[in-house]
C-alpha positions as CSV (number, residue, x, y, z in Angstrom):
1,X,75.7,98.8,83.9
2,X,74.5,97.6,87.4
3,X,76.2,100.3,89.2
4,X,75.2,103.1,86.8
5,X,71.5,101.7,87.2
6,X,71.8,101.8,91.0
7,X,73.1,105.3,91.0
8,X,70.2,106.5,88.5
9,X,67.7,104.8,90.6
10,X,69.0,106.5,93.9
11,X,69.0,109.9,91.8
12,X,65.3,109.3,90.9
13,X,64.4,109.1,94.6
14,X,65.8,112.3,95.4
15,X,64.9,114.1,92.0
16,X,62.2,112.4,90.5
17,X,62.6,114.5,87.3
18,X,65.8,112.9,86.3
19,X,63.8,109.9,85.0
20,X,62.6,111.9,82.1
21,X,66.3,112.1,80.8
22,X,67.9,109.5,78.6
23,X,71.3,108.1,79.5
24,X,73.6,108.9,76.8
25,X,76.9,107.8,77.9
26,X,78.7,105.9,80.7
27,X,82.3,106.1,81.1
28,X,84.9,104.7,83.6
29,X,88.1,106.5,84.6
30,X,90.7,103.8,84.9
31,X,93.2,104.1,87.7
32,X,96.1,101.7,87.2
33,X,97.4,100.2,90.4
34,X,100.0,97.6,91.4
35,X,99.8,94.2,93.2
36,X,101.0,95.8,96.4
37,X,99.1,99.2,96.1
38,X,102.2,101.4,96.0
39,X,103.0,103.2,93.0
40,X,106.1,102.6,90.6
41,X,108.4,105.6,90.7
42,X,111.9,104.9,89.4
43,X,113.6,103.4,86.3
44,X,112.6,100.1,85.0
45,X,115.1,97.6,83.7
46,X,116.4,98.3,80.2
47,X,117.8,96.2,77.5
48,X,121.2,94.6,77.8
49,X,122.1,96.4,81.2
50,X,121.0,99.9,79.8
51,X,119.0,102.1,82.0
52,X,115.3,101.6,81.1
53,X,112.6,104.2,80.9
54,X,111.6,106.4,84.0
55,X,108.1,105.4,85.2
56,X,105.7,107.3,87.6
57,X,102.6,105.3,87.6
58,X,100.4,102.8,89.5
59,X,99.2,105.6,91.9
60,X,95.4,104.2,91.9
61,X,93.1,106.5,93.7
62,X,96.0,108.4,95.1
63,X,97.4,110.0,92.2
64,X,96.4,113.7,93.0
65,X,97.6,113.3,96.5
66,X,101.0,111.6,95.8
67,X,101.5,114.3,92.9
68,X,103.9,116.6,94.7
69,X,106.2,113.7,96.0
70,X,106.1,112.0,92.7
71,X,107.2,115.1,90.9
72,X,109.9,115.8,93.4
73,X,111.3,112.0,92.9
74,X,111.1,112.3,89.1
75,X,112.9,115.7,89.0
76,X,115.6,114.2,91.3
77,X,115.9,111.0,89.2
78,X,116.3,113.0,86.2
79,X,118.9,115.0,87.9
80,X,120.8,112.0,88.9
81,X,120.1,112.8,92.5
82,X,118.7,110.4,95.2
83,X,114.9,110.4,95.7
84,X,113.3,111.3,98.9
85,X,113.3,108.5,101.5
86,X,109.5,108.1,101.4
87,X,109.6,107.3,97.7
88,X,112.3,104.5,98.0
89,X,109.6,102.0,98.7
90,X,108.0,102.8,95.3
91,X,111.0,101.4,93.4
92,X,109.9,99.2,90.4
93,X,112.5,96.8,91.0
94,X,110.4,95.5,93.9
95,X,108.1,93.8,91.5
96,X,110.9,92.4,89.1
97,X,110.7,88.6,88.8
98,X,114.3,88.3,90.1
99,X,115.1,91.3,92.3
100,X,118.8,90.4,92.9
101,X,119.3,90.6,89.2
102,X,118.0,94.1,88.7
103,X,118.5,96.5,91.5
104,X,117.6,100.0,90.8
105,X,120.6,102.2,89.9
106,X,119.1,104.9,92.5
107,X,119.1,102.4,95.4
108,X,121.8,100.3,97.0
109,X,121.9,96.6,96.4
110,X,120.7,94.3,99.0
111,X,123.4,93.7,101.6
112,X,122.9,89.9,101.6
113,X,121.4,88.5,98.5
114,X,119.6,85.2,98.8
115,X,121.2,82.0,97.3
116,X,120.9,81.6,93.6
117,X,119.0,78.3,93.9
118,X,116.2,80.1,95.9
119,X,113.5,82.2,94.8
120,X,113.0,85.7,96.4
121,X,110.4,85.0,99.3
122,X,107.0,86.7,98.8
123,X,105.7,89.2,101.3
124,X,105.6,88.1,105.0
125,X,102.0,88.0,106.5
126,X,101.6,90.8,108.8
127,X,99.0,93.0,110.7
128,X,100.8,96.0,109.5
129,X,101.4,97.5,106.1
130,X,104.9,97.6,104.7
131,X,107.1,100.5,105.9
132,X,106.9,102.1,102.5
133,X,102.9,102.1,102.7
134,X,103.3,104.0,106.1
135,X,105.7,106.7,104.6
136,X,103.5,107.2,101.4
137,X,100.4,107.0,103.5
138,X,101.9,109.9,105.8
139,X,102.8,112.0,102.8
140,X,99.2,111.4,101.3
141,X,97.6,112.4,104.7
142,X,99.8,115.6,104.7
143,X,98.6,116.5,101.1
144,X,95.1,115.8,101.9
145,X,95.2,118.1,105.0
146,X,97.0,120.7,102.7
147,X,94.1,120.7,100.2
148,X,91.6,120.9,102.9
149,X,93.2,124.2,104.0
150,X,92.8,125.6,100.7
């Protein structure tokens, strides 16, 4: 409760009368995320080569901002159409333990898979965010600008 206590202390400085009230409940809204901070939008692997469920999760704090492009992508996937280019970076197959074994059905397989005796390489250290991050971030900024205009 340290964070809540700090907020209450600050509120009492601004509005001393708030100290007379009892804290009845504290709740945390959880925001699911992914290790690379990109959402998961697409199909996950199913059993015995069958298509798995369609997921749209892991947006973290950007769920409301990415809702329009996520909805567009989900509708495209349900209709069997390609997803917008910006969404391709959010393919759940990128986090699969063996990415070569499970390419997403909506995206082309890698041109030159790694030899079977090597594990897929981890992300390269870089000063820049991966291209998918930039495309989704651009879409997020446009969504925020549209919200500000309303």
